[in-house]
All heavy atoms as a GROMACS GRO file, in nm:
protein
  619
    1MET      N    1  -2.862  -1.770  -0.994
    1MET     CA    2  -2.766  -1.672  -1.027
    1MET      C    3  -2.627  -1.703  -0.966
    1MET      O    4  -2.618  -1.751  -0.859
    1MET     CB    5  -2.802  -1.539  -0.958
    1MET     CG    6  -2.901  -1.453  -1.034
    1MET     SD    7  -2.915  -1.297  -0.954
    1MET     CE    8  -2.913  -1.193  -1.092
    2GLU      N    9  -2.530  -1.668  -1.046
    2GLU     CA   10  -2.391  -1.692  -1.002
    2GLU      C   11  -2.343  -1.582  -0.915
    2GLU      O   12  -2.386  -1.468  -0.921
    2GLU     CB   13  -2.294  -1.705  -1.120
    2GLU     CG   14  -2.313  -1.829  -1.205
    2GLU     CD   15  -2.212  -1.835  -1.317
    2GLU    OE1   16  -2.096  -1.785  -1.291
    2GLU    OE2   17  -2.250  -1.868  -1.428
    3ASN      N   18  -2.263  -1.624  -0.813
    3ASN     CA   19  -2.194  -1.519  -0.723
    3ASN      C   20  -2.071  -1.471  -0.796
    3ASN      O   21  -1.971  -1.543  -0.799
    3ASN     CB   22  -2.169  -1.575  -0.583
    3ASN     CG   23  -2.113  -1.475  -0.483
    3ASN    OD1   24  -2.110  -1.358  -0.516
    3ASN    ND2   25  -2.070  -1.517  -0.372
    4LEU      N   26  -2.082  -1.350  -0.851
    4LEU     CA   27  -1.962  -1.299  -0.926
    4LEU      C   28  -1.889  -1.216  -0.826
    4LEU      O   29  -1.923  -1.101  -0.796
    4LEU     CB   30  -2.013  -1.220  -1.039
    4LEU     CG   31  -2.086  -1.281  -1.151
    4LEU    CD1   32  -2.140  -1.189  -1.260
    4LEU    CD2   33  -2.006  -1.404  -1.210
    5GLN      N   34  -1.770  -1.272  -0.789
    5GLN     CA   35  -1.686  -1.194  -0.704
    5GLN      C   36  -1.557  -1.166  -0.774
    5GLN      O   37  -1.496  -1.249  -0.848
    5GLN     CB   38  -1.665  -1.274  -0.575
    5GLN     CG   39  -1.626  -1.190  -0.456
    5GLN     CD   40  -1.632  -1.286  -0.337
    5GLN    OE1   41  -1.599  -1.400  -0.338
    5GLN    NE2   42  -1.663  -1.234  -0.218
    6SER      N   43  -1.505  -1.046  -0.758
    6SER     CA   44  -1.370  -1.011  -0.818
    6SER      C   45  -1.269  -1.089  -0.756
    6SER      O   46  -1.253  -1.116  -0.640
    6SER     CB   47  -1.351  -0.862  -0.801
    6SER     OG   48  -1.221  -0.827  -0.854
    7LYS      N   49  -1.171  -1.137  -0.851
    7LYS     CA   50  -1.050  -1.209  -0.808
    7LYS      C   51  -0.937  -1.106  -0.783
    7LYS      O   52  -0.824  -1.156  -0.743
    7LYS     CB   53  -1.016  -1.313  -0.908
    7LYS     CG   54  -1.118  -1.422  -0.921
    7LYS     CD   55  -1.069  -1.544  -1.003
    7LYS     CE   56  -1.172  -1.638  -1.035
    7LYS     NZ   57  -1.219  -1.721  -0.922
    8ASP      N   58  -0.952  -0.986  -0.805
    8ASP     CA   59  -0.857  -0.886  -0.781
    8ASP      C   60  -0.838  -0.859  -0.623
    8ASP      O   61  -0.937  -0.820  -0.560
    8ASP     CB   62  -0.898  -0.755  -0.846
    8ASP     CG   63  -0.793  -0.640  -0.818
    8ASP    OD1   64  -0.689  -0.661  -0.761
    8ASP    OD2   65  -0.832  -0.531  -0.868
    9PRO      N   66  -0.723  -0.887  -0.568
    9PRO     CA   67  -0.707  -0.872  -0.431
    9PRO      C   68  -0.719  -0.722  -0.381
    9PRO      O   69  -0.739  -0.708  -0.254
    9PRO     CB   70  -0.558  -0.920  -0.401
    9PRO     CG   71  -0.492  -0.928  -0.529
    9PRO     CD   72  -0.597  -0.932  -0.632
   10LEU      N   73  -0.715  -0.628  -0.469
   10LEU     CA   74  -0.724  -0.499  -0.431
   10LEU      C   75  -0.867  -0.442  -0.443
   10LEU      O   76  -0.897  -0.326  -0.415
   10LEU     CB   77  -0.631  -0.407  -0.525
   10LEU     CG   78  -0.480  -0.445  -0.508
   10LEU    CD1   79  -0.404  -0.353  -0.607
   10LEU    CD2   80  -0.434  -0.422  -0.365
   11HIS      N   81  -0.951  -0.529  -0.499
   11HIS     CA   82  -1.083  -0.494  -0.509
   11HIS      C   83  -1.160  -0.438  -0.392
   11HIS      O   84  -1.145  -0.508  -0.289
   11HIS     CB   85  -1.177  -0.603  -0.578
   11HIS     CG   86  -1.317  -0.564  -0.604
   11HIS    ND1   87  -1.353  -0.492  -0.716
   11HIS    CD2   88  -1.426  -0.597  -0.531
   11HIS    CE1   89  -1.483  -0.477  -0.711
   11HIS    NE2   90  -1.536  -0.539  -0.602
   12GLY      N   91  -1.224  -0.316  -0.393
   12GLY     CA   92  -1.286  -0.273  -0.282
   12GLY      C   93  -1.204  -0.195  -0.174
   12GLY      O   94  -1.250  -0.147  -0.075
   13LEU      N   95  -1.064  -0.201  -0.197
   13LEU     CA   96  -0.973  -0.126  -0.102
   13LEU      C   97  -0.940   0.008  -0.154
   13LEU      O   98  -0.903   0.024  -0.282
   13LEU     CB   99  -0.848  -0.213  -0.091
   13LEU     CG  100  -0.864  -0.344  -0.004
   13LEU    CD1  101  -0.726  -0.419  -0.017
   13LEU    CD2  102  -0.908  -0.313   0.132
   14THR      N  103  -0.938   0.098  -0.065
   14THR     CA  104  -0.887   0.235  -0.103
   14THR      C  105  -0.730   0.236  -0.083
   14THR      O  106  -0.674   0.152  -0.015
   14THR     CB  107  -0.951   0.347  -0.013
   14THR    OG1  108  -0.901   0.329   0.122
   14THR    CG2  109  -1.100   0.351  -0.028
   15LEU      N  110  -0.669   0.326  -0.151
   15LEU     CA  111  -0.532   0.350  -0.138
   15LEU      C  112  -0.490   0.382   0.013
   15LEU      O  113  -0.390   0.325   0.057
   15LEU     CB  114  -0.475   0.455  -0.235
   15LEU     CG  115  -0.327   0.478  -0.228
   15LEU    CD1  116  -0.242   0.358  -0.263
   15LEU    CD2  117  -0.290   0.601  -0.322
   16GLN      N  118  -0.582   0.463   0.078
   16GLN     CA  119  -0.553   0.493   0.205
   16GLN      C  120  -0.546   0.370   0.301
   16GLN      O  121  -0.466   0.349   0.381
   16GLN     CB  122  -0.662   0.596   0.252
   16GLN     CG  123  -0.641   0.627   0.411
   16GLN     CD  124  -0.728   0.744   0.446
   16GLN    OE1  125  -0.794   0.812   0.370
   16GLN    NE2  126  -0.735   0.768   0.581
   17ARG      N  127  -0.653   0.283   0.284
   17ARG     CA  128  -0.660   0.162   0.360
   17ARG      C  129  -0.535   0.072   0.333
   17ARG      O  130  -0.473   0.006   0.432
   17ARG     CB  131  -0.786   0.084   0.332
   17ARG     CG  132  -0.812  -0.037   0.411
   17ARG     CD  133  -0.836  -0.003   0.559
   17ARG     NE  134  -0.844  -0.125   0.630
   17ARG     CZ  135  -0.779  -0.146   0.749
   17ARG    NH1  136  -0.713  -0.046   0.804
   17ARG    NH2  137  -0.795  -0.263   0.816
   18ILE      N  138  -0.495   0.057   0.212
   18ILE     CA  139  -0.377  -0.022   0.177
   18ILE      C  140  -0.254   0.028   0.254
   18ILE      O  141  -0.178  -0.040   0.317
   18ILE     CB  142  -0.350  -0.027   0.023
   18ILE    CG1  143  -0.464  -0.108  -0.046
   18ILE    CG2  144  -0.208  -0.083  -0.016
   18ILE    CD1  145  -0.468  -0.094  -0.194
   19LEU      N  146  -0.230   0.168   0.239
   19LEU     CA  147  -0.113   0.236   0.297
   19LEU      C  148  -0.123   0.222   0.452
   19LEU      O  149  -0.019   0.191   0.511
   19LEU     CB  150  -0.114   0.384   0.259
   19LEU     CG  151   0.015   0.459   0.307
   19LEU    CD1  152   0.137   0.390   0.256
   19LEU    CD2  153   0.002   0.604   0.260
   20GLU      N  154  -0.244   0.230   0.503
   20GLU     CA  155  -0.249   0.220   0.654
   20GLU      C  156  -0.214   0.086   0.701
   20GLU      O  157  -0.143   0.064   0.812
   20GLU     CB  158  -0.394   0.260   0.714
   20GLU     CG  159  -0.415   0.403   0.696
   20GLU     CD  160  -0.565   0.433   0.721
   20GLU    OE1  161  -0.650   0.343   0.716
   20GLU    OE2  162  -0.599   0.562   0.744
   21GLN      N  163  -0.255  -0.016   0.630
   21GLN     CA  164  -0.222  -0.163   0.673
   21GLN      C  165  -0.076  -0.182   0.652
   21GLN      O  166  -0.008  -0.248   0.738
   21GLN     CB  167  -0.305  -0.252   0.582
   21GLN     CG  168  -0.452  -0.260   0.636
   21GLN     CD  169  -0.528  -0.381   0.564
   21GLN    OE1  170  -0.502  -0.403   0.441
   21GLN    NE2  171  -0.616  -0.441   0.632
   22LEU      N  172  -0.011  -0.136   0.547
   22LEU     CA  173   0.125  -0.148   0.527
   22LEU      C  174   0.211  -0.081   0.641
   22LEU      O  175   0.309  -0.132   0.691
   22LEU     CB  176   0.177  -0.098   0.394
   22LEU     CG  177   0.133  -0.184   0.276
   22LEU    CD1  178   0.160  -0.130   0.137
   22LEU    CD2  179   0.194  -0.332   0.285
   23VAL      N  180   0.169   0.038   0.666
   23VAL     CA  181   0.241   0.120   0.776
   23VAL      C  182   0.225   0.045   0.907
   23VAL      O  183   0.311   0.030   0.994
   23VAL     CB  184   0.193   0.263   0.785
   23VAL    CG1  185   0.238   0.333   0.910
   23VAL    CG2  186   0.234   0.336   0.656
   24ASP      N  187   0.102  -0.004   0.943
   24ASP     CA  188   0.076  -0.076   1.064
   24ASP      C  189   0.167  -0.198   1.066
   24ASP      O  190   0.218  -0.242   1.179
   24ASP     CB  191  -0.072  -0.112   1.082
   24ASP     CG  192  -0.152  -0.004   1.110
   24ASP    OD1  193  -0.107   0.109   1.147
   24ASP    OD2  194  -0.275  -0.013   1.113
   25PHE      N  195   0.178  -0.280   0.961
   25PHE     CA  196   0.257  -0.394   0.960
   25PHE      C  197   0.403  -0.376   0.960
   25PHE      O  198   0.482  -0.437   1.030
   25PHE     CB  199   0.210  -0.477   0.831
   25PHE     CG  200   0.269  -0.617   0.828
   25PHE    CD1  201   0.218  -0.718   0.910
   25PHE    CD2  202   0.376  -0.648   0.741
   25PHE    CE1  203   0.277  -0.840   0.912
   25PHE    CE2  204   0.435  -0.773   0.749
   25PHE     CZ  205   0.373  -0.871   0.828
   26TYR      N  206   0.456  -0.285   0.864
   26TYR     CA  207   0.599  -0.262   0.847
   26TYR      C  208   0.655  -0.138   0.933
   26TYR      O  209   0.775  -0.146   0.965
   26TYR     CB  210   0.635  -0.237   0.703
   26TYR     CG  211   0.619  -0.369   0.621
   26TYR    CD1  212   0.517  -0.375   0.526
   26TYR    CD2  213   0.701  -0.481   0.628
   26TYR    CE1  214   0.492  -0.489   0.436
   26TYR    CE2  215   0.693  -0.597   0.554
   26TYR     CZ  216   0.587  -0.588   0.459
   26TYR     OH  217   0.568  -0.708   0.381
   27GLY      N  218   0.575  -0.033   0.939
   27GLY     CA  219   0.627   0.090   0.983
   27GLY      C  220   0.679   0.167   0.874
   27GLY      O  221   0.731   0.108   0.771
   28PHE      N  222   0.701   0.299   0.896
   28PHE     CA  223   0.754   0.378   0.773
   28PHE      C  224   0.902   0.344   0.753
   28PHE      O  225   0.950   0.348   0.633
   28PHE     CB  226   0.737   0.530   0.803
   28PHE     CG  227   0.604   0.583   0.756
   28PHE    CD1  228   0.513   0.625   0.857
   28PHE    CD2  229   0.569   0.585   0.627
   28PHE    CE1  230   0.394   0.682   0.817
   28PHE    CE2  231   0.448   0.638   0.582
   28PHE     CZ  232   0.359   0.690   0.676
   29ASP      N  233   0.972   0.311   0.855
   29ASP     CA  234   1.117   0.285   0.840
   29ASP      C  235   1.138   0.163   0.744
   29ASP      O  236   1.214   0.180   0.640
   29ASP     CB  237   1.190   0.254   0.969
   29ASP     CG  238   1.203   0.373   1.059
   29ASP    OD1  239   1.196   0.491   1.007
   29ASP    OD2  240   1.218   0.356   1.189
   30THR      N  241   1.075   0.046   0.768
   30THR     CA  242   1.088  -0.063   0.681
   30THR      C  243   1.023  -0.040   0.548
   30THR      O  244   1.080  -0.084   0.447
   30THR     CB  245   1.022  -0.187   0.756
   30THR    OG1  246   1.085  -0.205   0.877
   30THR    CG2  247   1.048  -0.308   0.671
   31LEU      N  248   0.926   0.026   0.544
   31LEU     CA  249   0.848   0.068   0.413
   31LEU      C  250   0.939   0.138   0.324
   31LEU      O  251   0.952   0.116   0.214
   31LEU     CB  252   0.718   0.143   0.445
   31LEU     CG  253   0.606   0.133   0.342
   31LEU    CD1  254   0.572  -0.015   0.302
   31LEU    CD2  255   0.488   0.195   0.395
   32GLY      N  256   1.016   0.236   0.389
   32GLY     CA  257   1.110   0.318   0.316
   32GLY      C  258   1.233   0.230   0.260
   32GLY      O  259   1.288   0.269   0.161
   33GLU      N  260   1.263   0.128   0.326
   33GLU     CA  261   1.371   0.032   0.285
   33GLU      C  262   1.323  -0.051   0.169
   33GLU      O  263   1.393  -0.090   0.079
   33GLU     CB  264   1.424  -0.048   0.398
   33GLU     CG  265   1.501   0.025   0.504
   33GLU     CD  266   1.531  -0.060   0.624
   33GLU    OE1  267   1.527  -0.179   0.620
   33GLU    OE2  268   1.563  -0.001   0.732
   34LEU      N  269   1.191  -0.094   0.180
   34LEU     CA  270   1.132  -0.182   0.073
   34LEU      C  271   1.098  -0.105  -0.054
   34LEU      O  272   1.112  -0.165  -0.162
   34LEU     CB  273   1.009  -0.259   0.140
   34LEU     CG  274   1.036  -0.349   0.255
   34LEU    CD1  275   0.900  -0.393   0.304
   34LEU    CD2  276   1.117  -0.467   0.204
   35ILE      N  277   1.050   0.013  -0.040
   35ILE     CA  278   1.021   0.102  -0.145
   35ILE      C  279   1.090   0.226  -0.129
   35ILE      O  280   1.056   0.310  -0.053
   35ILE     CB  281   0.862   0.117  -0.159
   35ILE    CG1  282   0.791  -0.011  -0.162
   35ILE    CG2  283   0.835   0.204  -0.279
   35ILE    CD1  284   0.641   0.003  -0.152
   36LYS      N  285   1.187   0.246  -0.214
   36LYS     CA  286   1.276   0.369  -0.196
   36LYS      C  287   1.220   0.488  -0.256
   36LYS      O  288   1.244   0.533  -0.375
   36LYS     CB  289   1.413   0.338  -0.268
   36LYS     CG  290   1.477   0.218  -0.226
   36LYS     CD  291   1.573   0.244  -0.115
   36LYS     CE  292   1.661   0.116  -0.086
   36LYS     NZ  293   1.649   0.062   0.030
   37ILE      N  294   1.126   0.554  -0.188
   37ILE     CA  295   1.060   0.677  -0.223
   37ILE      C  296   1.066   0.770  -0.100
   37ILE      O  297   1.050   0.725   0.014
   37ILE     CB  298   0.934   0.660  -0.283
   37ILE    CG1  299   0.831   0.589  -0.193
   37ILE    CG2  300   0.934   0.611  -0.417
   37ILE    CD1  301   0.694   0.566  -0.251
   38ASN      N  302   1.093   0.905  -0.130
   38ASN     CA  303   1.113   0.993  -0.019
   38ASN      C  304   0.986   1.018   0.073
   38ASN      O  305   1.009   1.043   0.187
   38ASN     CB  306   1.148   1.134  -0.071
   38ASN     CG  307   1.291   1.139  -0.118
   38ASN    OD1  308   1.371   1.062  -0.072
   38ASN    ND2  309   1.321   1.231  -0.200
   39CYS      N  310   0.863   0.989   0.017
   39CYS     CA  311   0.751   1.009   0.106
   39CYS      C  312   0.743   0.909   0.225
   39CYS      O  313   0.677   0.928   0.326
   39CYS     CB  314   0.624   1.002   0.027
   39CYS     SG  315   0.577   0.848  -0.040
   40PHE      N  316   0.820   0.796   0.216
   40PHE     CA  317   0.832   0.702   0.324
   40PHE      C  318   0.956   0.721   0.413
   40PHE      O  319   0.969   0.666   0.520
   40PHE     CB  320   0.830   0.562   0.279
   40PHE     CG  321   0.720   0.511   0.201
   40PHE    CD1  322   0.723   0.424   0.105
   40PHE    CD2  323   0.595   0.573   0.236
   40PHE    CE1  324   0.605   0.381   0.041
   40PHE    CE2  325   0.474   0.535   0.172
   40PHE     CZ  326   0.483   0.440   0.068
   41THR      N  327   1.049   0.812   0.354
   41THR     CA  328   1.178   0.824   0.443
   41THR      C  329   1.196   0.964   0.497
   41THR      O  330   1.260   0.991   0.601
   41THR     CB  331   1.299   0.788   0.351
   41THR    OG1  332   1.300   0.869   0.243
   41THR    CG2  333   1.291   0.645   0.317
   42ALA      N  334   1.150   1.060   0.431
   42ALA     CA  335   1.171   1.206   0.471
   42ALA      C  336   1.045   1.268   0.537
   42ALA      O  337   0.944   1.299   0.462
   42ALA     CB  338   1.212   1.299   0.350
   43ASN      N  339   1.038   1.266   0.670
   43ASN     CA  340   0.932   1.312   0.739
   43ASN      C  341   0.794   1.248   0.687
   43ASN      O  342   0.700   1.324   0.653
   43ASN     CB  343   0.928   1.468   0.733
   43ASN     CG  344   0.835   1.534   0.841
   43ASN    OD1  345   0.807   1.469   0.947
   43ASN    ND2  346   0.808   1.653   0.813
   44PRO      N  347   0.783   1.124   0.704
   44PRO     CA  348   0.674   1.050   0.643
   44PRO      C  349   0.544   1.070   0.728
   44PRO      O  350   0.539   1.081   0.848
   44PRO     CB  351   0.707   0.900   0.650
   44PRO     CG  352   0.801   0.894   0.765
   44PRO     CD  353   0.870   1.024   0.775
   45SER      N  354   0.427   1.075   0.655
   45SER     CA  355   0.294   1.067   0.714
   45SER      C  356   0.203   1.009   0.604
   45SER      O  357   0.237   0.999   0.486
   45SER     CB  358   0.245   1.212   0.744
   45SER     OG  359   0.220   1.281   0.629
   46ILE      N  360   0.089   0.953   0.666
   46ILE     CA  361  -0.010   0.898   0.579
   46ILE      C  362  -0.061   1.002   0.474
   46ILE      O  363  -0.060   0.980   0.358
   46ILE     CB  364  -0.132   0.853   0.646
   46ILE    CG1  365  -0.083   0.723   0.748
   46ILE    CG2  366  -0.248   0.797   0.560
   46ILE    CD1  367  -0.054   0.599   0.683
   47LYS      N  368  -0.089   1.127   0.519
   47LYS     CA  369  -0.142   1.231   0.427
   47LYS      C  370  -0.046   1.263   0.324
   47LYS      O  371  -0.082   1.270   0.208
   47LYS     CB  372  -0.175   1.344   0.518
   47LYS     CG  373  -0.243   1.454   0.432
   47LYS     CD  374  -0.279   1.575   0.513
   47LYS     CE  375  -0.347   1.681   0.430
   47LYS     NZ  376  -0.386   1.808   0.508
   48SER      N  377   0.078   1.288   0.358
   48SER     CA  378   0.178   1.333   0.248
   48SER      C  379   0.205   1.212   0.163
   48SER      O  380   0.223   1.229   0.038
   48SER     CB  381   0.309   1.373   0.305
   48SER     OG  382   0.376   1.282   0.380
   49SER      N  383   0.200   1.087   0.218
   49SER     CA  384   0.238   0.972   0.120
   49SER      C  385   0.114   0.957   0.024
   49SER      O  386   0.138   0.929  -0.091
   49SER     CB  387   0.247   0.847   0.213
   49SER     OG  388   0.361   0.861   0.287
   50LEU      N  389  -0.009   0.975   0.071
   50LEU     CA  390  -0.121   0.956  -0.019
   50LEU      C  391  -0.118   1.064  -0.126
   50LEU      O  392  -0.148   1.031  -0.238
   50LEU     CB  393  -0.250   0.974   0.063
   50LEU     CG  394  -0.293   0.846   0.142
   50LEU    CD1  395  -0.415   0.886   0.240
   50LEU    CD2  396  -0.326   0.736   0.056
   51THR      N  397  -0.084   1.176  -0.088
   51THR     CA  398  -0.077   1.288  -0.187
   51THR      C  399   0.021   1.248  -0.304
   51THR      O  400  -0.011   1.273  -0.417
   51THR     CB  401  -0.035   1.419  -0.125
   51THR    OG1  402  -0.129   1.458  -0.030
   51THR    CG2  403  -0.023   1.532  -0.222
   52PHE      N  404   0.141   1.204  -0.264
   52PHE     CA  405   0.238   1.166  -0.362
   52PHE      C  406   0.197   1.044  -0.441
   52PHE      O  407   0.200   1.037  -0.566
   52PHE     CB  408   0.368   1.132  -0.290
   52PHE     CG  409   0.481   1.088  -0.388
   52PHE    CD1  410   0.541   1.179  -0.473
   52PHE    CD2  411   0.516   0.952  -0.398
   52PHE    CE1  412   0.638   1.138  -0.552
   52PHE    CE2  413   0.613   0.909  -0.479
   52PHE     CZ  414   0.666   0.993  -0.570
   53LEU      N  415   0.142   0.942  -0.371
   53LEU     CA  416   0.102   0.818  -0.449
   53LEU      C  417  -0.016   0.846  -0.542
   53LEU      O  418  -0.023   0.771  -0.645
   53LEU     CB  419   0.070   0.708  -0.341
   53LEU     CG  420   0.184   0.664  -0.263
   53LEU    CD1  421   0.139   0.570  -0.146
   53LEU    CD2  422   0.289   0.586  -0.349
   54ARG      N  423  -0.106   0.928  -0.510
   54ARG     CA  424  -0.212   0.951  -0.601
   54ARG      C  425  -0.171   1.020  -0.732
   54ARG      O  426  -0.241   1.004  -0.828
   54ARG     CB  427  -0.318   1.039  -0.532
   54ARG     CG  428  -0.404   0.956  -0.428
   54ARG     CD  429  -0.500   1.040  -0.352
   54ARG     NE  430  -0.580   0.950  -0.262
   54ARG     CZ  431  -0.614   0.988  -0.142
   54ARG    NH1  432  -0.581   1.112  -0.089
   54ARG    NH2  433  -0.681   0.914  -0.063
   55LYS      N  434  -0.054   1.092  -0.719
   55LYS     CA  435  -0.004   1.157  -0.840
   55LYS      C  436   0.095   1.084  -0.910
   55LYS      O  437   0.125   1.113  -1.028
   55LYS     CB  438   0.062   1.296  -0.794
   55LYS     CG  439  -0.036   1.394  -0.733
   55LYS     CD  440   0.049   1.526  -0.692
   55LYS     CE  441  -0.042   1.617  -0.617
   55LYS     NZ  442   0.039   1.733  -0.571
   56THR      N  443   0.148   0.978  -0.862
   56THR     CA  444   0.262   0.906  -0.918
   56THR      C  445   0.226   0.760  -0.943
   56THR      O  446   0.231   0.677  -0.840
   56THR     CB  447   0.390   0.924  -0.824
   56THR    OG1  448   0.395   1.054  -0.784
   56THR    CG2  449   0.511   0.883  -0.898
   57ASP      N  450   0.192   0.733  -1.064
   57ASP     CA  451   0.144   0.598  -1.098
   57ASP      C  452   0.241   0.481  -1.067
   57ASP      O  453   0.216   0.378  -1.009
   57ASP     CB  454   0.103   0.581  -1.237
   57ASP     CG  455  -0.022   0.651  -1.267
   57ASP    OD1  456  -0.102   0.684  -1.171
   57ASP    OD2  457  -0.043   0.691  -1.390
   58TRP      N  458   0.376   0.501  -1.094
   58TRP     CA  459   0.482   0.401  -1.068
   58TRP      C  460   0.498   0.370  -0.922
   58TRP      O  461   0.521   0.262  -0.882
   58TRP     CB  462   0.615   0.439  -1.141
   58TRP     CG  463   0.685   0.560  -1.079
   58TRP    CD1  464   0.677   0.690  -1.128
   58TRP    CD2  465   0.767   0.569  -0.968
   58TRP    NE1  466   0.746   0.771  -1.050
   58TRP    CE2  467   0.804   0.692  -0.943
   58TRP    CE3  468   0.797   0.468  -0.876
   58TRP    CZ2  469   0.883   0.742  -0.843
   58TRP    CZ3  470   0.895   0.515  -0.762
   58TRP    CH2  471   0.929   0.647  -0.761
   59ALA      N  472   0.479   0.473  -0.841
   59ALA     CA  473   0.499   0.455  -0.690
   59ALA      C  474   0.382   0.383  -0.636
   59ALA      O  475   0.386   0.294  -0.553
   59ALA     CB  476   0.515   0.590  -0.624
   60ARG      N  477   0.267   0.420  -0.677
   60ARG     CA  478   0.143   0.360  -0.630
   60ARG      C  479   0.143   0.214  -0.673
   60ARG      O  480   0.110   0.119  -0.593
   60ARG     CB  481   0.014   0.420  -0.698
   60ARG     CG  482  -0.110   0.364  -0.660
   60ARG     CD  483  -0.235   0.423  -0.734
   60ARG     NE  484  -0.357   0.361  -0.680
   60ARG     CZ  485  -0.458   0.427  -0.647
   60ARG    NH1  486  -0.470   0.553  -0.657
   60ARG    NH2  487  -0.571   0.362  -0.608
   61LYS      N  488   0.191   0.176  -0.793
   61LYS     CA  489   0.200   0.034  -0.836
   61LYS      C  490   0.292  -0.039  -0.747
   61LYS      O  491   0.262  -0.156  -0.708
   61LYS     CB  492   0.251   0.036  -0.983
   61LYS     CG  493   0.277  -0.107  -1.032
   61LYS     CD  494   0.156  -0.176  -1.086
   61LYS     CE  495   0.185  -0.296  -1.157
   61LYS     NZ  496   0.135  -0.420  -1.096
   62LYS      N  497   0.410   0.015  -0.709
   62LYS     CA  498   0.503  -0.051  -0.609
   62LYS      C  499   0.434  -0.076  -0.480
   62LYS      O  500   0.450  -0.182  -0.426
   62LYS     CB  501   0.626   0.036  -0.594
   62LYS     CG  502   0.717   0.027  -0.713
   62LYS     CD  503   0.844   0.105  -0.686
   62LYS     CE  504   0.934   0.091  -0.803
   62LYS     NZ  505   1.074   0.080  -0.769
   63VAL      N  506   0.351   0.016  -0.432
   63VAL     CA  507   0.286   0.001  -0.293
   63VAL      C  508   0.176  -0.108  -0.308
   63VAL      O  509   0.161  -0.193  -0.223
   63VAL     CB  510   0.215   0.133  -0.250
   63VAL    CG1  511   0.122   0.112  -0.136
   63VAL    CG2  512   0.330   0.226  -0.215
   64GLU      N  513   0.104  -0.110  -0.431
   64GLU     CA  514  -0.003  -0.213  -0.447
   64GLU      C  515   0.070  -0.352  -0.448
   64GLU      O  516   0.020  -0.449  -0.400
   64GLU     CB  517  -0.083  -0.184  -0.558
   64GLU     CG  518  -0.179  -0.062  -0.551
   64GLU     CD  519  -0.240  -0.014  -0.671
   64GLU    OE1  520  -0.206  -0.053  -0.783
   64GLU    OE2  521  -0.342   0.066  -0.658
   65ASP      N  522   0.174  -0.363  -0.526
   65ASP     CA  523   0.249  -0.495  -0.541
   65ASP      C  524   0.299  -0.536  -0.406
   65ASP      O  525   0.288  -0.653  -0.373
   65ASP     CB  526   0.369  -0.472  -0.636
   65ASP     CG  527   0.321  -0.461  -0.791
   65ASP    OD1  528   0.204  -0.477  -0.814
   65ASP    OD2  529   0.402  -0.425  -0.874
   66LEU      N  530   0.351  -0.447  -0.321
   66LEU     CA  531   0.398  -0.491  -0.193
   66LEU      C  532   0.275  -0.538  -0.112
   66LEU      O  533   0.283  -0.635  -0.037
   66LEU     CB  534   0.466  -0.378  -0.123
   66LEU     CG  535   0.516  -0.406   0.023
   66LEU    CD1  536   0.618  -0.524   0.024
   66LEU    CD2  537   0.571  -0.276   0.082
   67TYR      N  538   0.169  -0.472  -0.120
   67TYR     CA  539   0.052  -0.504  -0.042
   67TYR      C  540   0.009  -0.644  -0.083
   67TYR      O  541  -0.033  -0.729   0.002
   67TYR     CB  542  -0.064  -0.407  -0.062
   67TYR     CG  543  -0.190  -0.442   0.010
   67TYR    CD1  544  -0.197  -0.417   0.149
   67TYR    CD2  545  -0.296  -0.509  -0.040
   67TYR    CE1  546  -0.308  -0.447   0.229
   67TYR    CE2  547  -0.411  -0.538   0.021
   67TYR     CZ  548  -0.412  -0.515   0.154
   67TYR     OH  549  -0.523  -0.541   0.237
   68ILE      N  550  -0.001  -0.674  -0.210
   68ILE     CA  551  -0.042  -0.808  -0.253
   68ILE      C  552   0.052  -0.923  -0.200
   68ILE      O  553   0.011  -1.027  -0.157
   68ILE     CB  554  -0.054  -0.807  -0.414
   68ILE    CG1  555  -0.168  -0.726  -0.457
   68ILE    CG2  556  -0.059  -0.947  -0.465
   68ILE    CD1  557  -0.168  -0.702  -0.616
   69LYS      N  558   0.182  -0.886  -0.201
   69LYS     CA  559   0.278  -0.978  -0.141
   69LYS      C  560   0.265  -1.000   0.008
   69LYS      O  561   0.296  -1.093   0.069
   69LYS     CB  562   0.424  -0.944  -0.174
   69LYS     CG  563   0.461  -0.955  -0.318
   69LYS     CD  564   0.599  -0.885  -0.344
   69LYS     CE  565   0.629  -0.887  -0.485
   69LYS     NZ  566   0.751  -0.805  -0.513
   70THR      N  567   0.215  -0.898   0.075
   70THR     CA  568   0.204  -0.895   0.220
   70THR      C  569   0.068  -0.961   0.275
   70THR      O  570   0.058  -0.994   0.383
   70THR     CB  571   0.214  -0.742   0.270
   70THR    OG1  572   0.341  -0.697   0.217
   70THR    CG2  573   0.222  -0.740   0.415
   71ILE      N  574  -0.025  -0.971   0.184
   71ILE     CA  575  -0.156  -1.014   0.221
   71ILE      C  576  -0.155  -1.140   0.312
   71ILE      O  577  -0.219  -1.155   0.409
   71ILE     CB  578  -0.256  -1.029   0.109
   71ILE    CG1  579  -0.296  -0.888   0.045
   71ILE    CG2  580  -0.377  -1.107   0.146
   71ILE    CD1  581  -0.379  -0.902  -0.082
   72PRO      N  582  -0.081  -1.247   0.267
   72PRO     CA  583  -0.078  -1.372   0.349
   72PRO      C  584  -0.026  -1.345   0.489
   72PRO      O  585  -0.066  -1.408   0.584
   72PRO     CB  586   0.021  -1.458   0.273
   72PRO     CG  587   0.012  -1.409   0.136
   72PRO     CD  588  -0.003  -1.264   0.138
   73LYS      N  589   0.080  -1.246   0.499
   73LYS     CA  590   0.119  -1.216   0.632
   73LYS      C  591   0.025  -1.140   0.715
   73LYS      O  592   0.014  -1.151   0.841
   73LYS     CB  593   0.253  -1.132   0.622
   73LYS     CG  594   0.363  -1.209   0.547
   73LYS     CD  595   0.483  -1.115   0.528
   73LYS     CE  596   0.585  -1.177   0.434
   73LYS     NZ  597   0.681  -1.082   0.393
   74LEU      N  598  -0.054  -1.058   0.654
   74LEU     CA  599  -0.153  -0.983   0.727
   74LEU      C  600  -0.261  -1.063   0.783
   74LEU      O  601  -0.327  -1.044   0.895
   74LEU     CB  602  -0.225  -0.869   0.636
   74LEU     CG  603  -0.132  -0.761   0.588
   74LEU    CD1  604  -0.201  -0.680   0.487
   74LEU    CD2  605  -0.095  -0.672   0.705
   75LYS      N  606  -0.291  -1.170   0.722
   75LYS     CA  607  -0.402  -1.265   0.756
   75LYS      C  608  -0.350  -1.373   0.855
   75LYS      O  609  -0.436  -1.435   0.910
   75LYS     CB  610  -0.463  -1.333   0.632
   75LYS     CG  611  -0.536  -1.239   0.544
   75LYS     CD  612  -0.600  -1.308   0.423
   75LYS     CE  613  -0.675  -1.207   0.337
   75LYS     NZ  614  -0.736  -1.256   0.227
   76ALA      N  615  -0.222  -1.381   0.872
   76ALA     CA  616  -0.178  -1.486   0.964
   76ALA      C  617  -0.192  -1.436   1.112
   76ALA      O  618  -0.217  -1.344   1.154
   76ALA     CB  619  -0.024  -1.495   0.947
   0.00000   0.00000   0.00000
């Protein structure tokens, strides 16, 4: 049997885990500079950011794209 493993770097990750890793790595200040959305700049929290990102596809895509670019730095 072949070992079928997804090549999608987001496979198996929740949006919450992605966001927590980005906040741990960058902090909300830098995250707000990299992705210009109010949930990262105006009184940010994981909970409020998740609420917004789950409702807003374009913002979620930006967060996922940043996470993919950040993966090599997280593993270093």
